[in-house]
C-alpha positions, 0 to 999 in steps of 0.5 A: 529487452529492458525489464520494467517494474511496476510496484503497487501499494495495497490498502487504498490502491489495489484493495478498498480496506478502509472500513475494516481498518477503521473498525479494527482500530476503533475496537483496539482503542476501545478495548484498551479504554482509550478515546477513539481516533477519528476516521480521517485520522486512521485513514491518514496513517494507512501505509505506515507500519502498524507501530508507527501508525498507532504512535501517530494516532496516540503520541502520548502512549509509551512503547509498551502501550503502542505494542499492546494496541498493535496486538489488539488491532491485529486481533480485531482485524482477524476477527472482523475478517472472519465475521465478514466472510474473508476478503468480501469486506475489502474488495478490489478497486474497480479496474484493478484486476484488469490492469494487473492482468494486462501488465502481467501478460507483458513479458517485459513488465514485472509487478511488485507490491510494497505495503504497510501490511505484514507478510501474513496479512498480505498473503491472506489478502492475495489468496482471498483475491486470487492475486498470488500469481501476478507479483514477483516481489512482495515487500512488507512492513515486517521486513523493512523500516516503515514507509516512507523509508525507501528500503521496500523499493530498494529491495524490490529493485534488487530482487528483480534487477530492474534499474530505478529509471525503469520502475514506478511506484503506484500508491495512494498516500504521501508515504508512497510518493516520498518512498518512491522519490527516495528510491529514485523511481517514478511516483504515481498517485491514485486519487481514490485512496486515503490521501487527497490528490493535492497532498500527493501532488505536493509530495512530488507525484509525477502523475495522479490518476483518477481511475485504473483505466488511466494507468496504462497510458501513463506507463507507456508515456514514462517508458517511451521517455525512459527508453 
């Protein structure tokens, strides 16, 4: 039995965290006395490591100021999470749990995540949504270069022993698509996240799905061809 690997991005793919991310970034910039970045600009950098995201939002900042803003963002995010009652402010997208549970039930399919979150943030989100038991490999921004560098997927492949030709990356940003292409795995975009479908297609997505309900059929098609 050949093993297959399905790796998911988190923010914008599994979890709808846009409101808390934007609010936390605005608080971080406001606390530092800097102009607030537009909501669209904040969402456009979700998926990058925090350092890279802040540097893109405010290219005029030096490294020290970027680090200061990152620290302010983390503090604001934690405070907002407590104010809003844990993960209630960042719900799972419709159909996400059902698809994850169905894939996890198949012994030949392994699940992973590759995220711009730090490991502490990922663990907190997974505990809040009761997702811990589903994912055998978890790659985070504090352990790897920022997306779109392929290091996260290369580590996931190495940990699971799955060949690149039997693996897919499911994500909502061009960073996810470019990372997948760099690692030699199939890139699948989702239309409900933070980058528009046309950008995902331009970045090289093999498929862009409109709902989680479409993912199983896309995976079956890929696995038949790659068998």
